[in-house]
C-alpha positions in Angstrom: 0.0 0.1 -0.1 1.1 3.8 -1.2 2.4 5.5 2.0 1.2 8.6 1.0 -2.0 7.8 0.3 -2.6 6.1 3.9 -1.4 9.4 4.9 -3.4 11.2 2.9 -6.4 9.2 3.9 -5.4 9.7 8.1 -5.1 13.4 6.9 -9.0 13.7 5.6 -10.2 11.6 8.5 -8.3 13.9 11.1 -10.3 17.3 8.7 -13.8 15.5 8.8 -14.2 15.0 12.4 -12.5 18.3 13.1 -15.3 19.7 10.6 -17.8 17.5 13.0 -16.4 19.1 16.0 -17.0 22.6 14.9 -21.0 21.9 13.8 -21.2 19.7 17.3 -19.4 22.0 19.6 -18.1 25.5 18.5 -16.6 26.5 21.6 -15.1 23.4 22.3 -13.7 23.2 18.5 -12.2 26.7 19.2 -10.4 25.9 22.7 -8.9 23.0 21.0 -7.6 24.5 17.2 -5.5 27.3 18.5 -2.8 23.8 18.9 -4.4 21.9 16.3 -5.3 19.4 18.8 -9.0 19.3 16.6 -6.9 17.5 14.2 -6.2 14.4 16.6 -9.7 14.7 17.7 -10.6 11.4 15.6 -8.6 9.4 17.6 -10.9 9.6 20.7 -14.2 11.0 19.0 -15.9 7.8 19.6 -15.8 8.3 23.2 -15.7 11.3 23.8 -18.5 12.8 21.0 -20.9 12.4 24.0 -19.1 14.4 26.5 -18.7 17.3 23.9 -22.5 17.3 23.2 -23.2 17.1 26.4 -21.2 20.2 26.9 -22.8 21.7 24.3 -26.1 21.2 25.9 -25.1 22.6 29.0 -23.5 25.8 27.8 -26.4 26.4 25.6 -28.5 26.2 29.2 -26.3 29.0 30.6 
């Protein structure tokens, strides 16, 4: 398998996950973006998504 293709696939997955985070929780996204942590969110998205969603709901109430 071509290493460049694998790297591009990982970058694409990170970018798509980052865009989902931006839509789901803009405040969390903006906190992570300055250090490019939004681009590694995809590694734990499956586990963090319920918490990020809950955080966004609480933030909307306040």
